[in-house]
N, C-alpha and C positions, 0 to 999 in steps of 0.2 A: 572113516575109511566106509562104513557103511554108507553112509549117503553119499559116496563119492561114486561107488559100485555101482548103486541105484542110480544117480545123476545119469553117470557114464549110459549104463542100460537103458534110459529111456529115451538119450539122445539116439543114439544108435539103431532102435527100433522105429522109433519116430520119425529119421531116415529113409528108411526101408520101408517104412509103411506109405510113408508118402512117395516113395519113389514108385511103389505099385499103384497107390492108391490112384493118384494124378492120371495116369494114362486108363485107368481102366475106369475111371467115370470120363471120361474122354471119350474112351468108344460105347459104353454105355449111352452115350448123348447120343451118338453117330447114329450106334444101332435101333434106339427109338425111333430118329430121323427117316431113316433109310425103311422102317418098317411100314411107318405111314405113309411114303413116298411110293411103296411097293402096292400099299392096299389103294390107292388112288391111279396107278398104272394099272392096275387088277379090273379095279370096277373099270375105265375106261375102255379096256381092252375086251371084255365083257361084251360090251354093247355092239359089236363090229357085227356078228351074227346078224344082228336086227336087224340095221342098217344096210346090210346087202342082201336082206332080203324083202323090206319092204322099208319106205321112206316116209309112210303116213304120219303123221306130226299123230291122230289117235293111238295107233299104232307105239309109235315110239313114247309114246307119253306113259302108257301102263309098262312099259318096260323100266321107265325112270321110277317108280314105283318102289321099288327094292332096291334101290340104290344111296335111301336116306336123305334125298334134298341136296347132295353135295354134287352131283351129274347135272352137266346139262350140254346140250345138242345142238351143235349147228346146221341147220340143211342148207344142203344146194342153194335153195332160194332165199338164202337169207335169210329164215326164219328159227328162232332161237326156242326151245322147249326146256323148260326146268330154268333157274336163276344162274344168270350168269354173273360169272366176277372177272372174267380177263378183260383187259381193254381190247377198242377196236385192234391196234398195233399188234397185240399181240395175236388175233383171231387173223387178221392180213399174211402175218407171219408164218402162222402152222398153214394156211391153204398156199401161201405160194411155193416155200421149200419143200410139204408135206411130207415131213420129219416132225417125230415128236419131241416134244421138251419141256423144261420145268420153269418157271418163271414167278418169284414173285407176286403178289396184290397187295391188296388192303386186307389188312386181316389174316392174311395165311399167303397158301402158295397154287398156283394151279399147273395139272397135268395137261399140255394142249395135246390132243391125238387126232391128227389126220386120219382120216379114212377115205380113199380113192373108189368111187363108186362107178364111173364111166371117164370116161376122154373129158375133159375140163371139167368134172364133178367131182369135188371133194367135199364131202362134210366132214364138221371138227367134234370131236367130243371134249369135254373140259371137267377134269373132277377136280374137285376144291378139296383141299387141306389146311384146317384150322390151323392157327399158331399153337396153341393150346396141345396138338395133336403130335407135332412135332416132337415134344418133350412129357407126353404122355409116361406114368411109371419112372420117367429118370428119378426124380427127387425121392421115391421110396427105396430104390434102387444105388441112391448113392448115401442114404441113412444105412442102410444096410451093409452096404460096403463100410462106412466111414465103422458102426459100431463093431464089426470082426477087426479091423486095422486099431483101434481103440482097447480092446479086450486081449489082442495078442500085446499090446503094448502092455499093458498090464500083466499081464502073466509074464512076459518077460523080467516086468520090474522085480517082481513076487519073487521070480526065482534066482536074481541077482541079489536081492534082500537077503531071502533066506542062505546063499551060497556066502555075501558077505558076512552073514549073522555067524556063519561059524567059524569065519577066520578072523574077524572080531573078537570073539568068544576066547580063543585058540591066544592072540595077544595080549586079550585084557587079563587073563588068567596070568602071562607071562611075566605083564607089567608090576601084577598085585603081589606076585613072589618077589621079585625083584624092589617093591616098596617095603614089605616086610624083611629082608634080606639088607636094606638099609638102615633101616631101623633097630637090625641085630639081631632076629632072628633067624641064627644060624643053620636051624632045622628044617628049614622053609625047602620043600621041593614041590615041582609042579609035573602036569601029564601030561606030556608030549602030546597034544593034537594040533589037529587042522590039518593043511597044507603043507607037503615035506618040507621048506624051507623052516617052518614056523616047528612044523616037530621036530626037527633037528637043534633048532635054539632051545626049544625047552630043555631038548638032552644035553646039550651043553652047558646050559644053566643050570642042571644039576650037578655034571662032573664039576664045573667051578665052585659048587658050593662044596660038595665033596671035598674038594681040594684047600678049600678055605678053612674046613674043619682040619684037617690033615694041621695045613701052618698053623692054626691056632692052638693047637695042641702043642706043636712044637715049641710056641713061644711060650707056651707056659711054663714047659720046660727049661728053656732057655732065662728065662724070669727066677724061675725059684734057683736056681745055678748061678746066677748073676747076684742075689739078695745075699745068698752066703759067701760068696769072694770076694765084694765087695764089702759087707759089713764087718767081715773079721780083722783086715786091716785097718778099717777104719776106727775100731773097738781098741786095737793097738796104739792106733796114732794118738786118739783121744786119753787114752790112759798115759802115754808118753807125756803128753802136752801137761797134764795136771804136775808134773812132778819139776815144770822150770823156774818156779818159783814165782814173784808178786809185781815181776818188773814191767812197765807199759809193754815192752817187746814181744815178755812173754805172755800178756791178757789178749796181745792181737794175735797172736798165734791158738791160742786157746778158740778167740773169738773165729779166726778161720776157718779151724777145725770142725767146731761145732756148724757152721753155716754149711761146712760141707757136707759131715753126716745129714746134714737138715735138707739138702739138695738132694742128696742121691735116696733119701730114703722116698722124698716127693716124687721122686721121678718111679721108682717102683712101685709105691700104691697107685701112679697114677697111670702105668702100662698094667697093672694087674686090674686094675678097673674097666679099663676098655676091654680088657678079655674075657674078665667075670661078672661083667653089670647085670644084675638080673632085669632090671626095669628098663633095660633096653634105652641107656641115656636118660631118664626123667625123674623126677621126684616130687612130691608135695608138699612145697615149700612151707605150708603151715604148717605141718607134722613136724618139718624139721627142726623149725623155727622154735616151736612147744616141747620139741623134746632138748635144745640144747639150753633153754631157759631151765627146765627142770634140771640138768645137770647141774649148769651155772647156780641154781635160787640156794645150794646148800653153803657153796661158799659165800656166797653175797647176804647170805642170814647170817652165818659166824659172822661177818665184817660188820656187821650194821648199815650194810646198803639199804636204802628202799630202792625196789623194783618196781616196774610197770610192764604189762605185756596186752597190748589190745591187737585185734587184726586175723586172731589164725582161728575164727569159728568156722571160719568156709575155708576148700582148700584150693589151691592156689598152683598150678603142676608147670614148672620151670625146664628147659632142656640141658640140665645138670645130674649129677649123679647125687643121689641122696651123701654119699660122703664126700666127694665134693665141696657140698654147700654147707654142710658141718665144718668141715676145716676153715672154709670160710667165715662161718660164724663164729668158731673159737677163735682165731686168732684175733677177731675184733672186739671179742668180750673181753677177749684175755689181756687186752693193751690196754681194757679199761682196768683190771684188779689190778696189771703192772705199773702203770703210772700214774694212778690216781689216787690220792688217800685212803685210807677206810674209813667208812661212811660217807660217801661220795655215793649218791643215788645215780641210777641209768633208767632207759625207756627203751624198750624194743617193740616198734610197729612195724604190719605188716598192711600197706595198701595195694587193694584192689584196682588196678588200670583195664580198657579195654584189653589191650595187646603187653601192659609190663605187669609187672609182681614187684612192686619198693617196698625193702626192707630195710626202714631203718632205724640205726644204734645211736643215742645219744646220751652223754653222761653229763652230770654238772660241775665237771672238773675246771681244772684250770686253761683243758684245751691244748692244741698242737703250733706253736709261734710259729713255724714256715710250713703253711697248708702245700705249697709246692714239690716242698722236696720228701714232704711227707710218703708220698707214692711212686718216688723214686726209689727204684731198684737198689738195693742195697745200701741206705741211706736210711738214717736213727739220728735223733738228734739225744735218744736214751740210752743210748749204751748197749741197746740191741743190734742182732743182726740186722734189723731195716728189709724182713724178707715178709714180715707177715699182711701188710695192706698189698703186697704185692701179689700175695698169690689171691685175697680176694678181690682185685684185681683183675686179675687172670681169668678167676673164677667167673666173673660177673660178665667179662668180654668176650668168653667162649660161650655163652648166650645171642648175644651181640649184643648185649649191654653194654653197660657201662658204670665206673665207682666214684662216686663225688665224694668229696671228702671237705669241710665246713664248720664252722659253727656254728652250733643251733640255739633253739630258744633257753637251754636250758645254763647256758654259759660255757659248755665247753665243748669239745669235739663230737661233729654228728657226721654219722658214715650210713650212706647212701646206697643199696646195693641195688641196681636197677636191671634186674631180669626179665630177660623177654617172655612173654609167658606161651605153653602149649595150648592151642585150640580143644574144648573142650569135649569135641569127639572122640578126640587121642589121650587125653586125659584118663 
């Protein structure tokens, strides 16, 4: 915007300056020409009294000394005193018509001034004007006018730039406030400045931020109430399902109740994370991976599982909350302990790429028979709810990444969490 305002000011003031500069330049040129011609006319007329008194060549020659050698006198008898530039045709025209006129000659112009000395006695005074005198002082005047025009244009551009900077600064502050709000900083407020429209927009932004804060507080209260109201009947339903016996139908009911309870808890946790996430929706994946391995290492050591972790020495920020990433890690690591025999080892590695953070979790177990159905929501070949890998998949896709499940070099299942990396300056 600032550049656009400066360019508009440059274009407008340039057009205005040219609209005045061109006519003024033409006027200056015409004035210089008129002044030179007027001076030639004055010199020619100045000899009229001399010729009226005497036509003696010596007297006329003395009078021509003061003219600078640019005036010549054609006497009645045909004698010419001084340096003549006019042609015979021009001289004859002046004698015949008896009227003064100005015509071009080689190297300039001549002013032909006939003087009547008596009946049929006409002397002609010729005043020569060199070509360069017609434009004397014009170049300097044009340069002065151009300098004034350029100064005015630069001044107008500077003023427009200052005004544009004020507008741009206000708009930039408002945009930065909106970006901070987008990143989760609900305490962001702006100082309404700039033109009235931008000041009104800043005030509206602050009121909107206040309203969002109020709505978020109301949402927290609703979620707290929802958590209590849903968990109580679900707990009762789960307890009732435990009394149904051990037949296949009862097991399916219990699995459905457990799946429902898990989904409800996940929904409530997800909603609370959206409201109370202190990190603005991002975390250090390297730190989370390290912490979860420390948590699971005690159980791994107890089951004599050899494990290895690498790639967590350097930070790797991803656009995912710490709780979400930890939940995804737990469901994948939990599957290793749940579906592989004790003593089966596993490896967790974090790979740093320019735009991705890849978390690889692989084990030396028997692997998954049907890899395609493993990622299908609610599907499991091991008797579980089948929601674990789906939770990990949704976590990865929420960052713009993906979840890949295949067979790894250790012979068992390899799960790759591909997470979009947050740029370093945002991390």
